[in-house]
N, C-alpha and C positions, 0 to 999 in steps of 0.2 A: 504493500500500500504506500509506504513512504517513498519507495523507488518510483512508483507511478506518479506520485504527487510531485517529486523533484523533477521528473521528466516533463510533466505538464507545465510546471513553473518555468523550466528552461525554455520550452517551446514558446510560452507566452512572452517571456522576456525577449527572445529573438524576434518574435513578431512585432513587438513594440519598437525595438531598435530599427528593424527594417522599415517600419512605417515612418519613423522619424527621418531616416535617411532619404526615403523616397519623397517625403513631403518637402525637405529642404531643396532637393533638386527640382521638384515641381515649381517651387517659388522661383527658382533660377531660370527655368526654361519655359514655364507655363505662359508667361507674358508674350512670348514670341511664337508659340507653336501654331497659332491660327494664321500666321503670316505665310507659312510654308506653302509654296505652290501657287500663290496668288500673283496676279499681274497688277491689279489695282486694289488698294487697301482701304478704301473709304469705309467699308462696312466694319472694319476692326476698330475704327476710332471710338465710337460710342460704347462698344462692348468691352474691348480689351484695353484700349489705350487711355480711357478717360482719366484715371488717377495720375498717370505719368504726364499726360497732356496738361493737366492742371498745374503740376509742379513746374513743367517747362514754361508754361505761360507766365507763371509767377516770376520765374528767373528772368525771362526775356523782358519783363516790365522794368527790371532793375539793371540788367546787364546787356541789353540790346536796344539802347536808346540812341537816336541820331546816327544810325548806321550808314546813312547816306552821306554823312560828312566825313571824308577821309581822315581828317585830323583828330576825330573823336574815336576812331577805331584803333584798338590795340593791334589787331591783325586784319589784313584785308581778306586773307584766306587761311584757314587752318587745315593743313594737309594731314590726313590720318590713314592708317592702314593696319592690317594684322601682322605685317612684316613678311619678309621673304617674297615681296612682289616688285622689287626694284624701286622702292619708295625713295631711297636716298638719291638715286639717279633722277627720279622725277622732281625732287626738290631743285636740283640744278637746272633741269629743263624748264621748270616753272619760273625760276628766276630769270631765265633767258627769254622765254616765250610770253610770259604774262607780266613780269616785273611788278609784283605786288608784295606787300609785307607778309611774310610767312612765319609760322612758328619755328621752333628750333630744330635744325637738321638732326642733331644728336639726341633729341628728346630730353634736353635738360629742363624743359618747362613741363614735362609730363603730359604732353598733349598728343603725341604722335601715334600711340598704339592702344589707348585705353578705350573702354566701352563709352558709349555716348554720354550716359549720365555721369560717369566719373570725369569725363572731359569737361562737362558743364560745371561740375563742382570745382574743378581746378581753375577754370576760367573765372568763375564767380569770385574765388579768393583773389585771383590776380587783379580783377577790376576793383575790388574793395581796397586793395593795397596800393592802387595807383589812381589817384583822383584826376589825372590828366585825360583819362578815357572814360567814355560812357557806354561804349559798344565793344564787346569782346571780338567779334568778327562779323563780316557780312556774308560769309559762306564757308561751309565745310566741303572739302573734296576728299572722298573716300576712295582710295585706290585698291584694286584687287586683281588677282590673276588666278591661274590654275591652282586649285586647292592643294593637291598633292605636291606640286612643285614648291609651293610656299613652305610646306612642312619640311621638305628635303633641304631647302635653302637655309631654314633656321637651324636645323641640325648641323649642316655642313659648316656653318659659321659659329656654331656653339652658342647660339642665342636662344635655344629652345627652353632652357630653364628660366631665363629672364622673361621670356614672353609667356610662359606658363603663368607667371605672376601678373604681368601687364594685361593680358587678354581676359583674365578670369576674375570674377568677383570672389570666387572661392578656388584658389589655386590648388592643384593636386599636391599632396605632400611629396617631397622629393623622393622618398623611397617607394612611392606608388607610380611615379612618372616613368615612362619608358626610358631605359638607359641609352638606347640608340634608335636610329630611324628604322632599322629592320624590325625591332620589337614593336615599335609604334605601328608599322604597317601590318604586322601579324595580328595585332589586337583588334584593328578595325574600329577604334574608338576615337572620337574627336577630342583628344586630351587638351589641345590648345584652344578649344572653345571658339573655333573659327565661325561656326554657324551662328551661335547666339551673338557673337561679336558683330557680325554683319547685320543681323536683325535689329540689334540695338540701335544701329545708325539709321536703318530704314525707318524704324519706329519713331526715332527722334525727329527725323526730317518730316514725317507725316504729321506729327504733333505740332511742329513749329509753325508759327505764324509770321516770323520775321527772319529766320536764318535757314535757308535751304541747304540740303545735303546733296551734292552731286556724287555719282558713282562712276568712276573711270577705270575701265579695264586697261591694264598697263602693258600687256605683252603682245599687242598686235604687231604684225610685221610692218605695217605702214603707220606706226604710232604718230609720226609727224602730222598726218592728216587728222588724227584724233585731236592732237594738240591744237591744230588750226581751228577745228570745230569748237573746242573748249574755249579758245581765245575769243571767238566770235560770240559765243554764248555769254561769256563773262562781260563782254562789252555791251551786249544788249540781250538780257535774259528773256525779253518779251518776244523775241523773234521765233518763228516756227521753223523747226528743223525737221526736214523730211526723214523718216526712218531709213530710206534707201539712199540717202545723200552720199554715203560712202560704201564701197564694197570692201569690207575689212576681213582680214584673215588672221587666225591665231597661229603664232609660231609654235611648232611642236617642242615640247619640253625635252631638253637634252638628257634628262634623267630617264626618259622612256627608251633611249637607245644606248645608254651607258651600260657596259657589260656588268659592272659591279652593282648597279642600282636598279636595272630594268625590271627584274622580278619583283622586288619590293615595291617599286613604283606602281606596277599593275595591281598588286594587292591593296595598296593604299587607295588607288583610284576606285576600286571596288567598294572599299569601306566608306569612301566619301562620295559615292556615286549620286545619291539623292541631292546632296548639297551642291555638287558640281553641276548637276542639271539645273539647279536653281540659279547658280552663278551665270551659266550660259544664257539663261532667259533674260538677264539684265542687259545684255548687249554690250556696247562699248561706252556709252554715255547715257546715264539715266539721272532723274532728279526726284527727290522726295521732299514735298513741301505743301503746307496748307491743306492737309487731308488727302493728298493724292500721291501716287507714285507713277511716274511716266518714263517710258523708255524713249530716248531721243534719237539714238542711232544704234 
């Protein structure tokens, strides 16, 4: 009888612990789960996004004032990414092609790789500490690329542990995080939080009434044409860009043909297949703003 009672208590305790863990992850991912597979997100705003939209609206009333006045803006554009997408090179390209005030290339200001709400919190602190500015930025530009290649790039440059912390609200403990990219590929789990990271920025842009979020795919073979389109859009956001204005092609990842990595790369593609399909649906330049998400090219 005692053994049965102990066994039942152990089962009950395990069930409670599992429930707590699942609930914590539900809080983390539940906000974004209804966004998966959609092209336009107007319907998610009243149902899912309302609480976060209210918070963002409150923040914008304090830190997104007089954004049309260049001297009142701390940044013209805040460039963000999950990492591993060539964002450092894009910083240089942006400085050359767009010539606007950007956030720090080396992420010294903590704005380059965080989730949307964390970035907003950091910007809010920066605005409060600098009375010269009333507007944090007039625009966010989120750069992305092939998901599997992003992960391989972060591991190759040994940034994976750092980005585990930057991209996650709840980073995986170091002893639970894959020790190498081959283990990561084998597990088939989005340890780096790439999917929720993207959705946080889509969600933030949809909620925003003052600061749009542009999504720029960075590994097109004719990226210079993408930059030209982006430059035109930044100069006049009201212009209508036809979806077929450019015939763009994606460069094949070199990890797919590399003898050392090709097998692991295929496995990782399989693990991230649903997310990659969603990335592909974003095209090369999209915008989330004022309740909608639109693919421009």
